[in-house]
C-alpha positions as CSV (number, residue, x, y, z in Angstrom):
1,M,-29.4,-55.8,-0.1
2,K,-29.8,-52.6,-1.8
3,K,-28.5,-49.6,0.0
4,N,-30.4,-46.2,-0.2
5,T,-28.8,-43.1,1.1
6,I,-30.8,-40.0,2.3
7,K,-28.8,-36.9,2.8
8,F,-29.8,-34.0,5.1
9,N,-28.0,-30.8,5.4
10,Y,-26.9,-31.0,9.0
11,N,-23.4,-31.2,10.4
12,E,-21.5,-34.2,11.8
13,I,-24.3,-36.7,12.1
14,T,-23.9,-40.1,10.3
15,T,-25.1,-43.6,10.8
16,S,-21.7,-45.0,10.6
17,N,-20.4,-43.6,13.9
18,A,-23.7,-42.5,15.5
19,K,-22.4,-39.1,16.3
20,H,-24.7,-36.1,16.4
21,S,-24.2,-32.5,17.1
22,P,-26.8,-29.6,17.3
23,R,-25.2,-27.8,14.4
24,N,-26.2,-27.1,10.8
25,D,-25.0,-29.0,7.7
26,M,-25.8,-32.7,8.4
27,N,-25.2,-35.7,6.2
28,I,-27.2,-38.8,7.2
29,S,-27.0,-42.2,5.7
30,C,-30.1,-44.4,6.2
31,V,-30.1,-48.1,5.3
32,S,-33.1,-49.9,3.9
33,T,-33.8,-53.6,3.7
34,D,-35.7,-53.1,0.5
35,N,-36.7,-50.5,-1.9
36,N,-40.0,-49.6,-0.2
37,H,-39.0,-49.1,3.4
38,T,-36.5,-46.8,4.9
39,S,-35.2,-47.2,8.5
40,I,-34.3,-44.0,10.4
41,P,-32.2,-44.3,13.5
42,P,-34.2,-43.6,16.7
43,Y,-32.2,-40.7,18.0
44,L,-33.2,-38.7,14.9
45,Y,-36.9,-38.6,15.8
46,T,-36.8,-38.5,19.6
47,S,-36.8,-35.2,21.4
48,K,-35.8,-34.2,24.9
49,K,-38.7,-33.1,27.1
50,T,-38.1,-30.4,29.7
51,A,-40.0,-29.8,33.0
52,F,-39.7,-27.6,36.1
53,T,-37.4,-28.8,38.8
54,L,-38.7,-29.1,42.4
55,A,-36.5,-26.1,43.4
56,E,-38.0,-24.0,40.7
57,V,-41.5,-24.9,41.8
58,L,-40.7,-24.1,45.4
59,I,-39.1,-20.8,44.5
60,T,-42.2,-19.8,42.5
61,I,-44.6,-20.7,45.3
62,G,-42.4,-18.7,47.7
63,I,-42.6,-15.6,45.5
64,I,-46.3,-15.9,45.2
65,G,-46.6,-16.3,49.0
66,V,-44.5,-13.2,49.6
67,V,-46.5,-11.1,47.1
68,S,-49.8,-12.3,48.6
69,A,-48.6,-11.5,52.1
70,I,-47.9,-7.9,51.1
71,T,-50.9,-7.2,48.9
72,M,-53.7,-9.1,50.7
73,P,-53.8,-6.9,53.9
74,I,-53.9,-3.8,51.7
75,L,-56.8,-5.2,49.6
76,V,-58.7,-6.2,52.7
77,Q,-58.2,-2.8,54.3
78,N,-59.3,-0.9,51.2
79,H,-62.4,-3.1,51.0
80,K,-63.3,-2.3,54.6
81,K,-62.8,1.4,53.9
82,S,-65.1,1.2,50.9
83,V,-67.8,-0.7,52.8
84,V,-67.7,1.8,55.7
85,A,-67.8,4.9,53.4
86,N,-70.7,3.6,51.4
87,K,-72.7,2.8,54.5
88,L,-72.1,6.2,55.9
89,K,-73.2,7.8,52.7
90,K,-76.4,5.8,52.7
91,A,-77.0,6.6,56.4
92,S,-76.6,10.3,55.7
93,S,-79.0,10.2,52.8
94,T,-81.6,8.2,54.8
95,L,-81.5,10.6,57.8
96,M,-81.7,13.7,55.5
97,Q,-84.8,12.3,53.8
98,A,-86.4,11.5,57.1
99,Y,-85.6,14.9,58.5
100,N,-87.0,16.7,55.5
101,M,-90.2,14.7,55.5
102,S,-90.6,15.4,59.2
103,L,-90.3,19.1,58.4
104,I,-93.2,18.8,56.0
105,D,-95.3,17.2,58.6
106,Y,-94.2,19.3,61.6
107,G,-92.8,22.5,60.2
108,D,-89.3,24.0,60.5
109,G,-89.7,25.7,63.9
110,E,-87.7,24.9,66.9
111,R,-88.3,21.3,68.0
112,E,-89.4,20.8,71.5
113,G,-86.7,20.0,74.0
114,F,-86.4,16.8,76.0
115,E,-84.3,15.7,79.0
116,P,-80.7,14.6,78.5
117,N,-80.0,10.9,78.9
118,N,-83.6,10.2,79.4
119,P,-84.5,7.1,77.3
120,D,-88.3,7.7,77.6
121,T,-88.3,11.2,76.1
122,A,-85.7,10.1,73.5
123,L,-88.0,7.3,72.4
124,E,-90.9,9.7,72.1
125,M,-88.9,12.0,69.9
126,F,-87.4,9.2,67.9
127,N,-90.8,7.6,67.2
128,K,-92.2,11.0,66.2
129,Y,-89.5,12.4,63.9
130,Y,-87.7,9.3,62.5
131,V,-89.6,6.0,62.8
132,P,-92.4,7.0,60.4
133,Y,-89.9,7.8,57.6
134,I,-87.2,5.1,58.1
135,K,-87.8,1.4,57.8
136,F,-86.5,-0.3,61.0
137,L,-86.5,-3.9,61.9
138,K,-87.1,-2.9,65.5
139,V,-86.6,0.1,67.9
140,E,-85.4,-0.5,71.4
141,K,-85.0,1.8,74.4
142,G,-81.7,1.7,76.2
143,Q,-80.4,3.1,79.5
144,K,-79.8,6.6,78.1
145,G,-80.9,6.5,74.5
146,V,-82.8,4.7,71.8
147,F,-81.6,2.1,69.2
148,G,-83.1,1.8,65.7
149,Y,-82.1,-1.3,63.9
150,M,-82.1,-0.8,60.1
151,T,-82.7,-3.4,57.5
152,D,-79.2,-3.2,56.1
153,G,-77.5,-4.1,59.4
154,M,-76.7,-0.6,60.6
155,V,-77.9,0.8,63.9
156,L,-78.9,4.4,64.7
157,Y,-78.4,5.4,68.3
158,F,-80.3,8.5,69.3
159,R,-79.6,10.2,72.6
160,K,-79.8,13.7,74.1
161,A,-76.6,14.7,75.8
162,G,-76.9,18.5,76.4
163,S,-79.3,21.2,77.4
164,P,-83.0,20.2,77.4
165,N,-84.0,23.5,75.8
166,N,-83.2,22.5,72.2
167,W,-81.7,19.8,70.1
168,G,-78.3,21.6,69.8
169,S,-76.4,18.9,71.6
170,T,-78.3,16.0,70.1
171,Y,-76.5,13.7,67.8
172,I,-77.3,10.4,66.0
173,I,-74.6,7.8,66.3
174,V,-74.4,5.5,63.3
175,C,-73.1,2.1,64.1
176,I,-71.8,0.1,61.1
177,D,-73.2,-3.1,62.6
178,N,-75.0,-4.4,65.7
179,K,-71.7,-5.3,67.5
180,A,-70.4,-1.7,67.2
181,C,-73.4,-0.5,69.3
182,E,-73.1,-3.1,72.1
183,N,-71.7,-0.9,74.8
184,I,-72.4,2.6,73.5
185,D,-75.4,3.1,75.8
186,E,-73.3,2.8,78.9
187,N,-70.8,5.5,77.9
188,E,-71.4,8.8,79.7
189,D,-69.5,10.9,77.1
190,Y,-70.7,11.1,73.5
191,K,-67.2,11.8,72.3
192,K,-65.9,8.6,73.7
193,A,-68.7,6.7,72.0
194,V,-67.6,7.7,68.6
195,N,-64.4,5.9,67.5
196,G,-64.3,6.7,63.8
197,K,-63.9,3.1,62.9
198,N,-67.4,1.5,63.3
199,T,-69.2,4.3,65.1
200,F,-69.7,7.8,63.6
201,G,-71.5,11.0,64.7
202,F,-74.1,12.7,62.6
203,Y,-76.2,15.8,63.3
204,I,-80.0,15.2,63.6
205,D,-80.6,16.0,59.9
206,G,-78.0,13.4,58.7
207,T,-75.2,15.9,58.0
208,V,-72.1,17.2,59.8
209,P,-72.8,20.7,61.2
210,S,-71.5,23.0,58.5
211,N,-70.3,25.6,61.0
212,Q,-68.1,23.0,62.6
213,L,-66.5,22.2,59.2
214,R,-66.0,25.9,58.4
215,K,-64.4,26.6,61.7
216,K,-62.0,23.7,61.8
217,T,-59.0,23.1,59.5
218,H,-58.2,19.7,58.1
219,N,-55.5,19.1,60.7
220,Q,-57.9,20.0,63.5
221,L,-60.4,17.5,62.1
222,I,-57.6,14.9,62.0
223,D,-56.7,15.6,65.7
224,G,-60.3,15.6,66.8
225,C,-60.9,12.3,65.1
226,K,-57.7,10.7,66.4
227,N,-58.2,11.8,70.0
228,Q,-62.0,11.4,70.0
229,T,-62.4,15.0,71.2
230,S,-65.2,15.8,68.6
231,V,-68.3,13.9,67.7
232,E,-68.3,15.0,64.1
233,S,-64.6,15.1,63.2
234,C,-64.2,11.6,61.8
235,T,-67.5,11.9,59.9
236,G,-66.4,15.4,58.7
237,L,-63.2,14.1,57.2
238,I,-65.0,11.4,55.2
239,F,-67.8,13.8,54.2
240,K,-65.3,16.4,52.9
241,A,-63.5,13.7,50.9
242,G,-66.7,12.9,49.0
243,W,-67.8,10.1,51.2
244,K,-64.4,8.3,50.9
245,I,-61.9,7.5,53.5
246,P,-59.0,9.9,52.9
247,D,-55.4,8.7,52.7
248,D,-54.4,10.5,55.9
249,Y,-57.4,9.3,57.9
250,P,-56.0,8.7,61.4
251,I,-58.0,5.5,62.3
252,R,-56.7,2.2,61.0
253,F,-59.3,-0.3,59.6
């Protein structure tokens, strides 16, 4: 039998003693049974395959779980804030357009007064000044005010709460959804009906009274929103921030 020798530059690996070391400079002797076929020892062409251990997998899953637990509530809260702010911006725009169109039809003089907490006169005013200019799914009379259900899921609650001589104490409460307006009609105090989370107070033209914003500092608006002592404080904070929920907003979503 003819012996052929193939030499590789790698250190301390030979067929005679089957030793191998992961270092450079190797001499390999391969034996062939004939001149046309060369046999290479198996350990020269097999490689070790690596994989993650169970412990490593569990540690990775644990890290992902911790990160998710920290970030997910923040992401959900920011999403809720964005939804609320966008709805309020849309509600303001809708009310402003309706008010301006009613001015064209009825003039800019003093609007006739109507009795506080009287749903019949509130319905009459609402039907006259808002219903023709806003698309509602339905309008319902409550115990003290009127509900206007909008096509986007929001609800406008219209109620007189002050002197019957003018509209000075009249606000429109914007409910983010139907559920937010469930018990609002039973509340005797407008201030307690506005929580700054899913119910917000607007003036009759879809704005926050500018004189209120000028008179109150940022901290006063914060206190009024937090303690529900002012109908327009929460809305005013969001309005002044460009229809965004400010970082120091006192109500948690």
